[in-house]
C-alpha positions, -999 to 999 in steps of 0.1 A, spaced: 257 -223 -378 277 -193 -369 314 -187 -370 339 -216 -368 352 -222 -333 375 -246 -315 366 -270 -301 337 -274 -325 304 -274 -306 280 -282 -334 276 -305 -365 255 -295 -395 236 -322 -414 215 -322 -446 189 -350 -448 177 -368 -479 151 -396 -483 141 -414 -515 129 -448 -526 153 -473 -542 148 -509 -555 161 -534 -529 168 -561 -554 176 -563 -591 143 -580 -598 125 -548 -586 101 -568 -564 107 -547 -532 116 -511 -526 131 -494 -496 133 -457 -486 165 -449 -468 168 -416 -450 204 -404 -449 223 -375 -434 253 -357 -450 277 -342 -425 282 -307 -437 308 -301 -410 333 -323 -429 355 -309 -457 337 -306 -490 359 -332 -507 348 -360 -483 313 -351 -471 295 -370 -499 316 -402 -496 295 -432 -486 316 -440 -456 307 -406 -441 270 -407 -448 248 -415 -418 218 -438 -422 190 -424 -401 159 -445 -410 150 -472 -435 113 -475 -445 97 -502 -465 81 -487 -495 48 -506 -487 42 -485 -456 13 -461 -464 21 -424 -465 2 -418 -432 24 -445 -415 56 -430 -430 46 -396 -416 39 -411 -382 74 -428 -380 91 -397 -394 74 -374 -369 83 -398 -340 120 -399 -351 121 -361 -353 105 -356 -319 126 -382 -300 159 -382 -319 165 -350 -339 151 -326 -313 172 -341 -286 203 -339 -307 196 -302 -314 187 -292 -278 210 -315 -258 235 -327 -283 261 -354 -276 288 -345 -251 279 -308 -257 281 -311 -295 248 -299 -309 234 -313 -342 216 -290 -366 196 -302 -396 197 -275 -423 173 -290 -448 157 -321 -461 159 -330 -498 133 -352 -514 113 -355 -546 76 -343 -547 61 -377 -539 82 -381 -507 76 -344 -497 38 -351 -500 41 -382 -478 62 -367 -451 43 -334 -449 9 -352 -449 -2 -333 -480 -16 -362 -500 -48 -377 -512 -59 -408 -493 
C-alpha cells in the first residue's frame, strides 16, 4: 500500500468467504463474503461492527453459479473501487482467505 500519508488516499481490505449454518437445525447454509479493513488499528479491525459484508450466497448455488456471481462482483464492484475509488480514496484487496472447497468453487477448479 505504500507509506502512510495524510489525508489517507487508500483503504486495504482482506476478503474471506466460508459456509455457515443459517439455522440451528442445520437445514440451510449460507456463504457470506466479508472484508476486514486493514487500514484500521489492529485492536479493532476484527471487531464485527467494522467488518464489511460484501456478498451472501446460498450454499445451494452450484459452484459454476457461485463463480459467475463472484466474477461479476469483482468486475463491476472491486475493480471500480480499485481504479476510481470513492471520493478519491482507492480500495485495495490484499488477499482472499478461504478453505480448499471454496477456493475450488471460486477459481473454477472443480469436477462437475
